[in-house]
BAKOL-580698 format. One record per residue (C-alpha): residue number from 1; x, y, z. Coordinates in nm, 2 decimals. Layout:
residues N
{atom NUM,{X,Y,Z}} ...
//
This chain:
residues 398
{atom 1,{3.25,0.42,1.52}} {atom 2,{3.04,0.12,1.62}} {atom 3,{2.72,0.00,1.48}} {atom 4,{2.39,-0.01,1.67}} {atom 5,{2.17,-0.32,1.65}} {atom 6,{1.80,-0.34,1.69}} {atom 7,{1.58,-0.65,1.72}} {atom 8,{1.38,-0.69,1.40}} {atom 9,{1.20,-0.93,1.17}} {atom 10,{1.21,-0.93,0.79}} {atom 11,{0.88,-1.03,0.64}} {atom 12,{0.70,-1.07,0.32}} {atom 13,{0.34,-0.95,0.31}} {atom 14,{0.16,-1.01,-0.02}} {atom 15,{0.39,-0.86,-0.29}} {atom 16,{0.59,-0.64,-0.05}} {atom 17,{0.88,-0.69,0.19}} {atom 18,{0.95,-0.49,0.51}} {atom 19,{1.16,-0.47,0.82}} {atom 20,{0.92,-0.51,1.11}} {atom 21,{1.00,-0.36,1.45}} {atom 22,{0.84,-0.38,1.79}} {atom 23,{0.74,-0.04,1.91}} {atom 24,{0.90,-0.11,2.24}} {atom 25,{1.24,-0.15,2.07}} {atom 26,{1.23,0.20,1.91}} {atom 27,{1.28,0.55,2.07}} {atom 28,{0.96,0.70,2.22}} {atom 29,{1.03,1.01,2.03}} {atom 30,{0.90,0.93,1.68}} {atom 31,{1.11,1.21,1.54}} {atom 32,{1.41,0.98,1.59}} {atom 33,{1.26,0.70,1.39}} {atom 34,{1.33,0.85,1.04}} {atom 35,{1.71,0.83,1.05}} {atom 36,{1.69,0.47,1.20}} {atom 37,{1.46,0.36,0.92}} {atom 38,{1.67,0.53,0.65}} {atom 39,{1.99,0.38,0.77}} {atom 40,{1.84,0.03,0.81}} {atom 41,{1.68,0.03,0.46}} {atom 42,{1.99,0.19,0.29}} {atom 43,{1.85,0.53,0.19}} {atom 44,{1.92,0.77,0.04}} {atom 45,{2.09,0.59,-0.24}} {atom 46,{2.16,0.79,-0.56}} {atom 47,{2.23,0.46,-0.74}} {atom 48,{1.88,0.34,-0.65}} {atom 49,{1.99,0.00,-0.53}} {atom 50,{2.00,0.03,-0.15}} {atom 51,{2.29,-0.22,-0.13}} {atom 52,{2.40,-0.08,0.21}} {atom 53,{2.07,-0.16,0.37}} {atom 54,{1.77,-0.40,0.36}} {atom 55,{1.59,-0.23,0.08}} {atom 56,{1.57,-0.36,-0.28}} {atom 57,{1.57,-0.04,-0.49}} {atom 58,{1.19,-0.02,-0.56}} {atom 59,{0.92,0.12,-0.34}} {atom 60,{0.75,-0.22,-0.28}} {atom 61,{1.06,-0.34,-0.09}} {atom 62,{1.16,-0.02,0.08}} {atom 63,{0.93,-0.04,0.37}} {atom 64,{0.93,-0.05,0.75}} {atom 65,{0.64,-0.15,0.99}} {atom 66,{0.61,-0.10,1.36}} {atom 67,{0.38,-0.31,1.58}} {atom 68,{0.27,-0.26,1.94}} {atom 69,{-0.02,-0.30,2.18}} {atom 70,{-0.34,-0.13,2.06}} {atom 71,{-0.42,0.23,2.17}} {atom 72,{-0.79,0.17,2.09}} {atom 73,{-1.05,-0.05,2.26}} {atom 74,{-1.18,-0.18,1.92}} {atom 75,{-0.84,-0.31,1.81}} {atom 76,{-0.59,-0.57,1.92}} {atom 77,{-0.27,-0.41,1.79}} {atom 78,{-0.14,-0.08,1.66}} {atom 79,{0.05,-0.09,1.32}} {atom 80,{0.24,0.20,1.18}} {atom 81,{0.36,0.19,0.82}} {atom 82,{0.66,0.38,0.69}} {atom 83,{0.74,0.42,0.32}} {atom 84,{1.11,0.49,0.28}} {atom 85,{1.21,0.68,-0.03}} {atom 86,{1.49,0.51,-0.23}} {atom 87,{1.69,0.81,-0.35}} {atom 88,{1.58,1.07,-0.10}} {atom 89,{1.63,1.10,0.27}} {atom 90,{1.26,1.09,0.34}} {atom 91,{1.02,0.87,0.53}} {atom 92,{0.65,0.90,0.46}} {atom 93,{0.38,0.81,0.71}} {atom 94,{0.08,0.95,0.52}} {atom 95,{-0.04,0.62,0.37}} {atom 96,{-0.09,0.25,0.46}} {atom 97,{0.05,-0.05,0.28}} {atom 98,{-0.22,-0.31,0.22}} {atom 99,{0.02,-0.59,0.13}} {atom 100,{0.22,-0.55,0.45}} {atom 101,{-0.10,-0.53,0.65}} {atom 102,{-0.14,-0.90,0.58}} {atom 103,{0.17,-0.97,0.78}} {atom 104,{0.09,-0.77,1.09}} {atom 105,{-0.16,-1.01,1.25}} {atom 106,{0.07,-1.30,1.20}} {atom 107,{0.37,-1.10,1.33}} {atom 108,{0.17,-1.01,1.65}} {atom 109,{0.07,-1.37,1.71}} {atom 110,{0.41,-1.52,1.65}} {atom 111,{0.58,-1.25,1.86}} {atom 112,{0.33,-1.29,2.15}} {atom 113,{0.20,-0.93,2.11}} {atom 114,{-0.15,-1.08,2.08}} {atom 115,{-0.25,-1.42,2.23}} {atom 116,{-0.47,-1.66,2.04}} {atom 117,{-0.59,-2.02,2.08}} {atom 118,{-0.74,-2.27,1.84}} {atom 119,{-0.69,-2.32,1.47}} {atom 120,{-0.79,-1.98,1.35}} {atom 121,{-0.71,-1.62,1.45}} {atom 122,{-0.88,-1.29,1.41}} {atom 123,{-0.66,-0.99,1.48}} {atom 124,{-0.81,-0.65,1.47}} {atom 125,{-0.53,-0.42,1.34}} {atom 126,{-0.54,-0.05,1.40}} {atom 127,{-0.35,0.12,1.12}} {atom 128,{-0.22,0.44,1.28}} {atom 129,{-0.15,0.61,0.94}} {atom 130,{-0.51,0.61,0.83}} {atom 131,{-0.69,0.55,1.17}} {atom 132,{-0.87,0.26,1.01}} {atom 133,{-0.94,-0.09,1.14}} {atom 134,{-0.84,-0.40,0.94}} {atom 135,{-0.96,-0.74,1.04}} {atom 136,{-0.70,-1.01,0.97}} {atom 137,{-0.82,-1.37,0.96}} {atom 138,{-0.57,-1.65,0.92}} {atom 139,{-0.50,-2.01,1.02}} {atom 140,{-0.29,-2.11,1.32}} {atom 141,{-0.05,-2.40,1.29}} {atom 142,{0.08,-2.53,1.63}} {atom 143,{0.04,-2.20,1.79}} {atom 144,{0.20,-2.00,1.51}} {atom 145,{0.06,-1.83,1.20}} {atom 146,{0.03,-2.09,0.92}} {atom 147,{0.25,-2.03,0.61}} {atom 148,{0.18,-2.34,0.40}} {atom 149,{-0.14,-2.34,0.19}} {atom 150,{-0.28,-2.35,-0.16}} {atom 151,{-0.33,-1.98,-0.23}} {atom 152,{-0.13,-1.83,-0.51}} {atom 153,{-0.12,-1.46,-0.56}} {atom 154,{0.00,-1.28,-0.87}} {atom 155,{0.36,-1.15,-0.84}} {atom 156,{0.47,-1.41,-0.58}} {atom 157,{0.61,-1.75,-0.67}} {atom 158,{0.46,-2.06,-0.51}} {atom 159,{0.16,-2.08,-0.27}} {atom 160,{0.09,-2.00,0.09}} {atom 161,{-0.17,-2.00,0.36}} {atom 162,{-0.44,-1.73,0.30}} {atom 163,{-0.48,-1.42,0.51}} {atom 164,{-0.82,-1.26,0.47}} {atom 165,{-0.80,-0.88,0.51}} {atom 166,{-1.12,-0.69,0.58}} {atom 167,{-1.09,-0.31,0.56}} {atom 168,{-1.37,-0.17,0.77}} {atom 169,{-1.52,0.16,0.67}} {atom 170,{-1.23,0.23,0.43}} {atom 171,{-1.36,0.57,0.30}} {atom 172,{-1.17,0.88,0.39}} {atom 173,{-0.84,0.72,0.49}} {atom 174,{-0.63,1.02,0.39}} {atom 175,{-0.88,1.31,0.36}} {atom 176,{-1.17,1.21,0.58}} {atom 177,{-1.41,1.17,0.28}} {atom 178,{-1.47,0.89,0.03}} {atom 179,{-1.52,1.16,-0.23}} {atom 180,{-1.30,1.45,-0.12}} {atom 181,{-1.44,1.69,-0.37}} {atom 182,{-1.80,1.57,-0.34}} {atom 183,{-1.79,1.46,-0.71}} {atom 184,{-1.76,1.12,-0.87}} {atom 185,{-1.58,1.28,-1.17}} {atom 186,{-1.37,1.61,-1.16}} {atom 187,{-1.21,1.80,-1.44}} {atom 188,{-0.86,1.89,-1.34}} {atom 189,{-0.67,2.18,-1.49}} {atom 190,{-0.32,2.04,-1.50}} {atom 191,{-0.02,2.26,-1.58}} {atom 192,{0.15,2.13,-1.90}} {atom 193,{-0.13,1.89,-1.96}} {atom 194,{-0.45,2.08,-1.99}} {atom 195,{-0.79,1.97,-1.87}} {atom 196,{-0.84,1.60,-1.79}} {atom 197,{-1.12,1.41,-1.62}} {atom 198,{-1.04,1.22,-1.30}} {atom 199,{-1.22,1.03,-1.03}} {atom 200,{-1.07,1.13,-0.70}} {atom 201,{-1.15,0.85,-0.46}} {atom 202,{-1.02,0.80,-0.10}} {atom 203,{-1.08,0.44,0.01}} {atom 204,{-0.80,0.27,0.21}} {atom 205,{-0.57,0.52,0.04}} {atom 206,{-0.64,0.83,-0.17}} {atom 207,{-0.62,0.77,-0.54}} {atom 208,{-0.65,0.97,-0.86}} {atom 209,{-0.79,0.75,-1.14}} {atom 210,{-0.81,0.86,-1.50}} {atom 211,{-0.92,0.68,-1.82}} {atom 212,{-0.63,0.53,-2.01}} {atom 213,{-0.78,0.65,-2.34}} {atom 214,{-0.76,1.01,-2.22}} {atom 215,{-0.39,0.97,-2.19}} {atom 216,{-0.36,0.82,-2.54}} {atom 217,{-0.29,0.48,-2.39}} {atom 218,{-0.45,0.13,-2.43}} {atom 219,{-0.43,0.06,-2.06}} {atom 220,{-0.23,-0.25,-2.10}} {atom 221,{0.11,-0.08,-2.10}} {atom 222,{0.37,-0.26,-1.89}} {atom 223,{0.57,-0.10,-1.61}} {atom 224,{0.90,-0.08,-1.79}} {atom 225,{0.74,0.09,-2.09}} {atom 226,{0.56,0.34,-1.87}} {atom 227,{0.88,0.42,-1.68}} {atom 228,{1.08,0.47,-1.99}} {atom 229,{0.83,0.71,-2.13}} {atom 230,{0.95,1.03,-1.98}} {atom 231,{0.67,1.25,-2.12}} {atom 232,{0.41,1.01,-1.98}} {atom 233,{0.57,0.99,-1.64}} {atom 234,{0.58,1.37,-1.62}} {atom 235,{0.22,1.40,-1.73}} {atom 236,{0.11,1.15,-1.46}} {atom 237,{0.31,1.33,-1.20}} {atom 238,{0.15,1.66,-1.29}} {atom 239,{-0.19,1.50,-1.28}} {atom 240,{-0.11,1.36,-0.93}} {atom 241,{0.00,1.70,-0.80}} {atom 242,{-0.32,1.87,-0.93}} {atom 243,{-0.53,1.59,-0.77}} {atom 244,{-0.35,1.64,-0.44}} {atom 245,{-0.46,2.01,-0.44}} {atom 246,{-0.81,1.93,-0.55}} {atom 247,{-0.85,1.66,-0.28}} {atom 248,{-0.73,1.90,-0.01}} {atom 249,{-0.42,1.69,0.06}} {atom 250,{-0.19,1.98,-0.02}} {atom 251,{-0.27,2.36,-0.03}} {atom 252,{-0.07,2.41,-0.35}} {atom 253,{0.14,2.24,-0.62}} {atom 254,{0.47,2.31,-0.44}} {atom 255,{0.35,2.14,-0.12}} {atom 256,{0.19,1.86,-0.32}} {atom 257,{0.53,1.78,-0.47}} {atom 258,{0.67,1.72,-0.12}} {atom 259,{0.41,1.45,-0.05}} {atom 260,{0.54,1.15,-0.23}} {atom 261,{0.30,0.88,-0.12}} {atom 262,{-0.06,1.02,-0.15}} {atom 263,{-0.25,1.05,-0.36}} {atom 264,{-0.16,0.75,-0.58}} {atom 265,{-0.22,0.80,-0.95}} {atom 266,{-0.32,0.55,-1.20}} {atom 267,{-0.52,0.48,-1.52}} {atom 268,{-0.80,0.23,-1.59}} {atom 269,{-0.95,0.07,-1.89}} {atom 270,{-1.21,-0.20,-1.97}} {atom 271,{-1.16,-0.58,-1.98}} {atom 272,{-0.91,-0.67,-2.25}} {atom 273,{-0.65,-0.92,-2.34}} {atom 274,{-0.32,-0.81,-2.19}} {atom 275,{0.04,-0.94,-2.13}} {atom 276,{0.17,-1.02,-1.79}} {atom 277,{0.51,-1.02,-1.63}} {atom 278,{0.49,-1.40,-1.58}} {atom 279,{0.45,-1.45,-1.95}} {atom 280,{0.10,-1.59,-1.92}} {atom 281,{-0.14,-1.33,-2.08}} {atom 282,{-0.46,-1.23,-1.91}} {atom 283,{-0.78,-1.28,-2.11}} {atom 284,{-1.06,-1.02,-2.13}} {atom 285,{-1.31,-1.29,-2.04}} {atom 286,{-1.14,-1.35,-1.71}} {atom 287,{-1.14,-0.99,-1.58}} {atom 288,{-1.38,-0.70,-1.51}} {atom 289,{-1.13,-0.41,-1.52}} {atom 290,{-0.77,-0.33,-1.62}} {atom 291,{-0.56,-0.10,-1.40}} {atom 292,{-0.21,0.04,-1.37}} {atom 293,{-0.09,0.24,-1.07}} {atom 294,{0.22,0.45,-0.98}} {atom 295,{0.34,0.52,-0.63}} {atom 296,{0.64,0.72,-0.52}} {atom 297,{0.72,0.79,-0.88}} {atom 298,{0.74,0.43,-0.99}} {atom 299,{0.50,0.21,-1.19}} {atom 300,{0.39,-0.09,-0.99}} {atom 301,{0.45,-0.44,-1.11}} {atom 302,{0.17,-0.56,-0.88}} {atom 303,{-0.10,-0.31,-0.79}} {atom 304,{-0.08,-0.18,-0.43}} {atom 305,{-0.36,-0.36,-0.24}} {atom 306,{-0.50,-0.04,-0.10}} {atom 307,{-0.52,0.11,-0.45}} {atom 308,{-0.69,-0.21,-0.58}} {atom 309,{-0.95,-0.18,-0.30}} {atom 310,{-0.99,0.19,-0.40}} {atom 311,{-1.05,0.08,-0.76}} {atom 312,{-1.30,-0.18,-0.65}} {atom 313,{-1.49,0.08,-0.45}} {atom 314,{-1.48,0.32,-0.74}} {atom 315,{-1.62,0.05,-0.97}} {atom 316,{-1.93,0.05,-0.74}} {atom 317,{-1.98,0.42,-0.75}} {atom 318,{-2.22,0.51,-1.03}} {atom 319,{-2.08,0.75,-1.29}} {atom 320,{-1.71,0.72,-1.18}} {atom 321,{-1.46,0.68,-1.45}} {atom 322,{-1.38,0.33,-1.32}} {atom 323,{-1.75,0.23,-1.32}} {atom 324,{-1.78,0.35,-1.67}} {atom 325,{-1.52,0.12,-1.81}} {atom 326,{-1.57,-0.18,-1.57}} {atom 327,{-1.77,-0.49,-1.69}} {atom 328,{-2.13,-0.44,-1.59}} {atom 329,{-2.26,-0.68,-1.33}} {atom 330,{-2.61,-0.68,-1.18}} {atom 331,{-2.47,-0.85,-0.87}} {atom 332,{-2.34,-0.57,-0.65}} {atom 333,{-2.17,-0.82,-0.42}} {atom 334,{-1.97,-1.00,-0.69}} {atom 335,{-1.59,-0.97,-0.65}} {atom 336,{-1.41,-0.75,-0.90}} {atom 337,{-1.13,-0.90,-1.10}} {atom 338,{-0.86,-0.65,-1.19}} {atom 339,{-0.60,-0.72,-1.45}} {atom 340,{-0.26,-0.58,-1.36}} {atom 341,{0.10,-0.63,-1.48}} {atom 342,{0.15,-0.94,-1.26}} {atom 343,{-0.18,-1.11,-1.34}} {atom 344,{-0.53,-1.08,-1.19}} {atom 345,{-0.63,-0.95,-0.85}} {atom 346,{-0.97,-1.02,-0.70}} {atom 347,{-1.12,-0.77,-0.46}} {atom 348,{-1.46,-0.76,-0.29}} {atom 349,{-1.62,-0.43,-0.20}} {atom 350,{-1.95,-0.33,-0.04}} {atom 351,{-2.06,0.02,-0.14}} {atom 352,{-2.40,0.18,-0.10}} {atom 353,{-2.58,0.51,-0.02}} {atom 354,{-2.59,0.64,0.34}} {atom 355,{-2.79,0.96,0.40}} {atom 356,{-2.79,1.02,0.03}} {atom 357,{-2.41,1.00,0.00}} {atom 358,{-2.19,0.72,-0.14}} {atom 359,{-2.05,0.51,0.15}} {atom 360,{-1.79,0.23,0.14}} {atom 361,{-1.88,-0.03,0.41}} {atom 362,{-1.60,-0.28,0.35}} {atom 363,{-1.34,-0.40,0.12}} {atom 364,{-1.17,-0.74,0.14}} {atom 365,{-0.91,-0.96,-0.03}} {atom 366,{-0.67,-1.25,0.04}} {atom 367,{-0.29,-1.24,0.07}} {atom 368,{-0.02,-1.47,0.18}} {atom 369,{0.27,-1.38,0.42}} {atom 370,{0.59,-1.53,0.55}} {atom 371,{0.86,-1.45,0.80}} {atom 372,{1.19,-1.46,0.61}} {atom 373,{1.43,-1.41,0.90}} {atom 374,{1.47,-1.25,1.24}} {atom 375,{1.74,-1.13,1.47}} {atom 376,{1.90,-0.78,1.45}} {atom 377,{1.93,-0.51,1.19}} {atom 378,{2.24,-0.30,1.21}} {atom 379,{2.27,0.07,1.15}} {atom 380,{2.59,0.28,1.15}} {atom 381,{2.61,0.47,1.48}} {atom 382,{2.74,0.76,1.27}} {atom 383,{2.39,0.78,1.11}} {atom 384,{2.22,0.83,1.44}} {atom 385,{2.47,1.05,1.64}} {atom 386,{2.38,1.08,2.01}} {atom 387,{2.09,0.84,1.99}} {atom 388,{2.27,0.57,2.19}} {atom 389,{2.32,0.81,2.48}} {atom 390,{1.96,0.95,2.45}} {atom 391,{1.80,0.61,2.48}} {atom 392,{2.02,0.51,2.77}} {atom 393,{2.14,0.19,2.62}} {atom 394,{1.81,0.09,2.48}} {atom 395,{1.98,0.05,2.14}} {atom 396,{2.27,-0.20,2.17}} {atom 397,{2.61,-0.13,2.03}} {atom 398,{2.79,-0.40,1.84}} 
//
């Protein structure tokens, strides 16, 4: 049977890679997207390598983005993010990817979805997963998004042109509330673990953050060591499921187990000397906070940007577990420097009280992006039986 080919672009956004589609090139029925994305990325793959697709075997490079004209008057484009599971035939739309968000404005400009003039662009990106607006600001070089520049980001070799991402009103992205339980610290009763304190924060993405010391950890453990510790991985997974129920994301533990993306789970500790994947250790004097995160059952080599933003917001909420371990700073507008396995990530967050409740006004950080190639992505027609006929030739056979 023949293959089907779809116009696509392969892009790096921050520390992630993804296939990027135009919405107009996909079926209108979104129920038909999943099998296309699974086939294009190469999932499910019991070997965990995705060699028969465009994925790379880890969650940060098993992603799909879809861009189209905005459905809202306060945005310029719509952007939908799809997290494709590596070993399971599952596509999750419940969360956003902060790293790939940095590539969406440049994609829209380069593809003519949004017209700009001058040397700088502002693209208001509506993330359909979280219903939030992200302002993307970046340089324009001869009518296209600039790629050359001096910004280096941990986890990516070389430098690039900066993209400033401003997450507007990031609170309640998954649950509708910055503090889903109303508390800055909750005590979770976790099966197989017992009682453990957690700060359940929903800013850009819903996160469950615990103190590394409460897990018997230093907080500087590296991803491979975390992943190889089966007991720790099970404990973190059980904490994540309990947090999901407490945050109202799932009604019970069984349903929580079906939701692979949110909430993210991680642990934090104070500023300390720590190793990094590059071999250059981070120094306690250079950071305000140390963090580790898991998503889709895998420890991250570089913190997901949305989780970093959530950590930075949590660090501004008095009494949260993150605020308790973060370096004190009288300047509430100072960026927060987070030590992670790949180095140091700097995040700005503006948090205050509104009507007596904690309120996240904005979070911002810088990323780089680059188009890696474009053309067609091929999927086996046998993976999408009948789709060619349904779409009346919209998907081309090869």
